[in-house]
Each structure stands twice: as C-alpha cells, then as structure tokens.
N, C-alpha and C positions, 0 to 999 in steps of 0.2 A: 811782729811783736818779738817783747825783750824779756829774756829770764833771766835774774840773779842767781847761780850756782856756783856755792865755794866761794865767793870774793870773787868770781871772773861773769867777765858779762858772755851770754852764747843767743846769737838770733838764730831763731828759728822760724826759716820759712812758712808761708803760711798759703797752700795750694789750695785751690778751688776745682772742684770737678766739676764740668759744667758738664750737663745733657748731650751737647755736641760733641764733647772729647769724647767722653763714652760710645758714643755712635761713630766716632770716625776710628776709635781704636777697635772697633768690632768689625766694621768694615775693613780695616787694611789686614788684620787678621785672616776674616774668609778670602778677602783678596791672593795674601801668600799663601794660605794651604791650600785653596783650590787652583791659583800657577802652579804651585810645586809641583802638586798630584800631576797634573795635568802633561807637566813637561816629562816629570819621568816615566808618567805611563807611556806617550808619545815615543821617545827616547828608547822606550825598554821593547815596544813591540818592533821599532825600527831593527832594534839589536837582533828580537828573535829572528823576524823576517830576515834578517842577515845571514847569523848564523845556520836557520834553516838552509838557505840556497847555497851558503859553503860548505855546507857538511861533509867531509871525507876530501875537501879540496885541499885541505890549509896540514901543516904539519902540528902535533901540541904544542911547539912555542908560540905557533903566528896566534895560532889558536888563543892561546890565552893574553897576550898580548893585545890582541884584538879585545877579547872582554874585558881587559883592565881600562881601556881606548873608552871602548863603551860605558862604563861606569863613570867617567869623567866626565863628558857631554852633559848630562845634563846637571850637572854640579857648576859649571859654570855657565851656563844658558842661566839658570836660576843667579847665580851668582852676579851677573852681568844686568841685570833687570833688579836685583836686590831681593829675591826669595829665597826661602829656605833651599840650601841644595842638598842638605840632608834628608830635609824630606824626599826631594826629588830623585835621589840616590834607594833611598828604602821602595820609592815606588818604582822606579825602574829595575830592582833590584827581584820585586816581586813576580815582575814580568819578563825579565828573560831568566826566572826558574822555572818557568812555560819550557823554555828551550831545554833544558837541561833534564826536565821530566821528558821531553817526547824523544833525547839521545838514549 
C-alpha cells in the first residue's frame, strides 16, 4: 500500500494477523511465564533449604554474598533458554522470603 503524504511517498507495510499467529503468541507467552515461574520457585526452594541448613555456620558477609549469588542463578538459567529472568528473580525472591521469615 502506498500513500502520498505531503509530496512524499510513504510505504505502509500491511500485516495480516492470522489465527495461527495469535495462537502461537499465546502459547509462547504461557511457556515463558510458566517456565520462568518454575525456575524461580525451584531455585528459591533450593536456596531456602541451603540457608536453613547453613544457618549459624556462615559469617554475615558470606551469607550476604551467598544470597546475592542465589539471586543470580534463576536469571542466568532463564537467560540461557530465552525466558524471562525478571519473573524468575521475583519468584525466587518470594521463595527466599520464607527463609528470612523463619530466622
């Protein structure tokens, strides 16, 4: 489609959304969301168990560094499979919050 606007020619691409494209986008969204949540919850659960087992055995500095390292784990896993690392970190944070409430 070509339109003439103010003595210049502007090409407007025509995009057709078919049913299959919309279904593919919905499936991709669900896979990314559920996959990221699963990685975050699994990593947060492992971190919670780790910190519960190591309670009192680490200095505060080592515990802080370990906490930050556990926060990066789900991000890098999701980045490898091209999922949402931010969603995984949020889910990880919710699970790691269980540890901080127990201590």
